[in-house]
C-alpha positions, 0 to 999 in steps of 0.5 A: 230375241228372233231374228227380224222377219223378212216378207214380200208383198205379193204382186199382181201376178202372184208369184211372190213365194209362189203364194199363188199355188196353194188355197187358203181357208179363212176364217174371218175375212169380214173382220178389220185384219181379215178384210186387209188380208183377203185384199191381198190374197185377191191382188196375188191371185191366190184361191181362197175359201172364206167362211162366213156368218149369214147376216141379215143385209150381208151379201157375199160375192164370189170371184174368180179365186173367192168363194164364200161359205156362209155358216158356223163352225159348230156346223160339220157339213159347212166346215166340211166344204169349207176346208175342203181341198185346203193347203193353209187355214188361217184363222182370224176370226175371234171375238174383241168383245163378249158379254161374259167369259163364257161368251169369250171362250165359246168364240176364241176356244171351243170353236177354235178347237173344233176348226183345228180337230177338222182341219188335221181331219181334213188334212190341211197341211198348215194351221196359222192362228191369229191369236193375240199377245193378251194370250201371254198374260191369261189372268189379266181379263176374260179375253186374255184367258180366252186366247191362251185357252185357244191356243192351249186346245190349238196344240192339243188338237193339231197333231202332225199338222204344222202350226204357226200361232202369230201373237199380234200386238196392237193392230192399227190401220183405217176401218177398225171400229174398236180405235175408230173413236180414239182416232176421232179424238185425235184428228180434233187435237186430244187423246185421252190416256188412263192416268197413274202408272198406266200412262207410261206404259210401253207397247208394240204397233203393227200396222195391218198392212204388214200383219196381212202381208206377213200372214201371207208369207208365213203362208207360203210354200217353204216359210218353214222358219216359224212353223210350230213356233208361238211369236209376237211380231212388231212393227214398232217396238217400245211405243208409249202415248206420247209416241202416238200423241207426237206422230198424230200432230205430225200428220195434223199438223196441230198440237195433240194433248193427252187428257189423262183419265183418273185410274178409279174412274176409269175402273169405274167406267169400265164396270159401268160399260160392263153393267150397261152392255149386260141390259143392253145384250150389247158387247163393247170393247171397252169394259172393265178388262180392257182396264185391267188389261190397259193397266198390266204394264207393257205389252212389248212383242218379241220378233221385229219384222224388217220391213215395216210401214213407218208410224206417221204413215199408219196414224195419216191413214188411220187419222185422214177419214176424220180429218176429211169429215172434218174439213167437210163439215168446216165448209158446210159452215164456211158455206152457211155463213156467207152472206146472200150475193 
């Protein structure tokens, strides 16, 4: 067991850990973790270059300490511009849903290999890979296999560049499209869970704000204790579905009932989601692979954070958007039910 990780939240002047003295190249800045990380880096006045794909309707605005590069990792000129002058690369980009194993591998392994090779050639001093605890069991799913392959290729290409691999467990916080349906149901007093042995599985959890702060701390100059290491940080070590339901009940003030989904039915639904994705061409997070991950037993991190966000605080942030929506809907119904004066 590693010692608890200590990290400092950068203040508005960016003096914490002298993090403002480095230049960071960030991928995945438009994603769930990346958006949170980018906001913290901006508050700390850290110079950031962010790489993002071109998408119709997406507007990326440069800031005082932020420069956007629009392009793909297979475009050498865009990648060179992205990495120019960077001291640290934080690679948060990745696929959590894909149509097949090849699509997962292309994003989570091949693109990562291209990036780390280019970073080493550009003289970047430190490469931070945002991986997943799923990489510890590569045979469980196509996603897990792709994350494990990405880690292996990163180690092979890093050369003399310092490398830190962060295997994140379940990351929760507001604004995550993948978990929004679950929190929407919890706000209504229901929480679907897999039945059988999967219902008693334990898992580690980390608040997205805590994860972003940790990544900044790992990136700061002198953060040698975790350089060259692969570790799985956690805020809450071993939670169960009943713990999540209890927290939801405390936050909402109403009982949250667990609704077990029989494993044969969950497996059938997962395969159905796979088929629908192939027919429509739109990949979904919930899939047969996700079912296999959820039934694979416990998913426990190995490195505790010393400073964490309490679970109820995280849950309140996750549930508040849906509680406000419910309150607004109830108010509209009440207004419509009023008799004319």
